[in-house]
N, C-alpha and C positions, 0 to 999 in steps of 0.2 A: 504493500500500500504506500502511495506517495505521502510524504510528510506535509503537514499543514504549514501555514506561514505565521510568522510572528509580526503582528502589526503594532507599531508604537503610536498610540492615539493621544493627541493633545487634549488638554482640558482648558476651560476658561480660567482667566486670572482674577477676574472681578465678577461680582454678582450681576446677573442679568445682562451679560455681554455675549450672548449666544450667536450674535451676528458674525463674530470673528471665527466661528467654526465653519469650515468649508463643506460644500456638498460632498466632496470625496470622503471626508472623515465620517460624515453622517451615513454615507453609503456603506462604508466598511463596518461601522457599528451595527447597522441594520442587518448585515449578513453574518455577523459573528455571534457565537453563543457562549464562548468561554473567555473569561477576562481575569487578568491578574491585576490587583489593585492594592493600594495601601490601606484603604478604609472602605469596607463593603457598603456601608450605609451611604456615604457621600458619593460613591461611584454609581450606586443604583439611582440616587437622586439626580445625578448629572445626566445619565442616560434617559431617565424619565423626562427631564426638562427639555430634551431635544425633540420630543413629540414625534417619534418615528413609528408609532403604532406597534411597538414591541410590548409583549407581556413580560414584565420584569421577572416574574416567577419562573419563566421558562429559561432564564439565563443562569449561567453557572459562574460564580465568583470565588476566587481564592485570594488569600492575603499574600502579598509580596512586599516585604518591608526590609529594613536594614538588619533585622534579626533572623531573616529566613536563612536556614542552613542548606548545604548542598543536597542532602538527602531529601529535604522537604521540597526544594526546587525541582529536583528530578521527578518527584511525585506529581506536583501540580502542572508540570510541563507534559505529562503523559498524553493528554489528548492530541497534542501536535503530532505524535508518532502514529496516531490512528487516523491521520489525514484531516484533522479538524484545525481550523485557524484559531489562534489565540490573540487577544488584544491586551496590550499593557496600557493602563490608564493612570496617568500621574494625578496627584491631588490638585496640582495647578500647573499649567504650562505643558512643557514637552517631557515625556519620559526619558530617563537616562541622563538628564542634565540636573545635577544636584538632586538625584532621585534614584531610588533603588531599582528602577526598571533596568538599569545597566546590568544587573545580575542575570536577568532573563536573556538579555542580548548576548552576553558572554557565553551563556549556556548554549544559545542557538548557534553561534559561530563554531563552538566546539563540536556540535553534532550535525553540522552541515544543513542547518535549517535557514530558510530564506528570511531575512529581516527586512521589513518594509516600514521605514519611518515616514510618518505623514506630517505635512506642513501644518503649523498652528502657532499660536502665540507663545513666545519665549520672553520672559521678563529680562533675561540677560541681554538678548540681542536687541530688544526694543529699547532698553536703556542705553546700550552702546550706540545704536542708530541715532538716538535723540540727544546724545551728549555733545556731539561735535568733536570728539576726541579721535585719536588715531585708530582707525578701523583696520589697518594693515597689520598691526602688531598689538595684541591684547591678551590678557590673562584673566580667567575667572577663578576666584578663590572660594566660592561658596560662603560658608559662615566663618567669621573670624573667631578667635578664642573667646571663651566666656569670661575668664578671669581678667581683671582690669590690667594687671601688669603685662600679661602675655598679649592682650589685645593691643595695648599701646605699642609694644615692641613690633607686633605685626604691622600696624599702621605705618610706623617709621620705615620698616623694611619695604613695604609696598611703594612708599613714596621714593625711597632711594632707588629701587628698581626702575620705576617710571622715569626718574631723572637721568639715570645712567643709560637706559636703553630706549627711551622714548616709547615706553610700552604703557598702554592704557590698562588700568587695574580695576577690576569689577568684583564686587562682593556684596554681601547682604547680612541681615541679622534677623533673629526671631522678632516679629513685630513689636512685642511688648518691651523689647530692649533697644528699640531704634533710637530713642532719645539719648540713652546712655552712650551709644556708639557715636552719635552725632557730636555729643559733648567732647568725647575723646578725640574725634577727628579735628574739630575746630581748635582744640587746645594743643594738639601735637603736630599738626601739619604746618608747613611753611606758609606765610601769608599769601604768597603769590601762586601757590598750588591751586589748580582748578579742580573743583568738586561739582559733580552733577548728582542731584538728588531726583530720583524717579519714583514717584509714589502712586500706588493704586493704578498701575498701568492698564490701559483699555477701559477703565472705569469712568463713570460720569464726572468724577472729580479728579481725574488724572492730572498729575503735575510732573513736568520734566523741566528742570531749570539748572543751568550751569552758571556758576559764579566762582570768583576767587574765594579762598578761605577768608581773607580779610573782609570781603563783602558779605559773605554768609554770616559773619559775626554780628552784622547790623540787622539781620533778619530774624524775626520771631517765627518759628515754625514748629508745629507739634506733629510728630510722626508716630505717636503712641498707638500701637495696635493697627497700624496701617502698613500693608505689604509694601516694602520699599527696597529699591536697589540703589547702591552707591557706586559711583564711578569717579576715579580720580586720575589726574594727569598732571605731571610736573615736567616742565621743560626749561 
């Protein structure tokens, strides 16, 4: 029997922004019955919100998260060896980017399974596009360290790397710690370093602004519990 395909299915970034989901993504979801997701409840809600005429109870969901072990992964990937397609759905944005979906992709390549990434919203790339910074050379670091001392050191390292190699640096924080990260950025970056703050991307109150650190210090901004991507560039 031929193997199924592994589809990487993007999710929305902000509430009520389903217009960003392409017809291709909807078509794949409508034909897929097996899904690997971080959270079954939110994945079911996402598929229901697309109004594809699917009966959610007929779909099969398995949890794929950072704690999924090799033996568990092999088990939940079993349908693909029976010729059934499997869709990986991220909690937000594109699977495999700061997301455990990469585990399934690695498994697929190891077992000669076709991987099909679908186009969709990515907070990392949207922030980079909107920043005005170097898009030829950039690095995405995901989440910076939680501990303040290590976080400050990471910030200084990113700035030094950007200054040395003209590389755009992209990173994020858990939304409820955004304000703490912003405080550390403004307190430890050079005044002339450029910082882009991209919040609630694709949402109705989306904001993408680039200013020098010196100018950001004059602005009052509250990022608490708002999904935000930070981009810095020092030249």
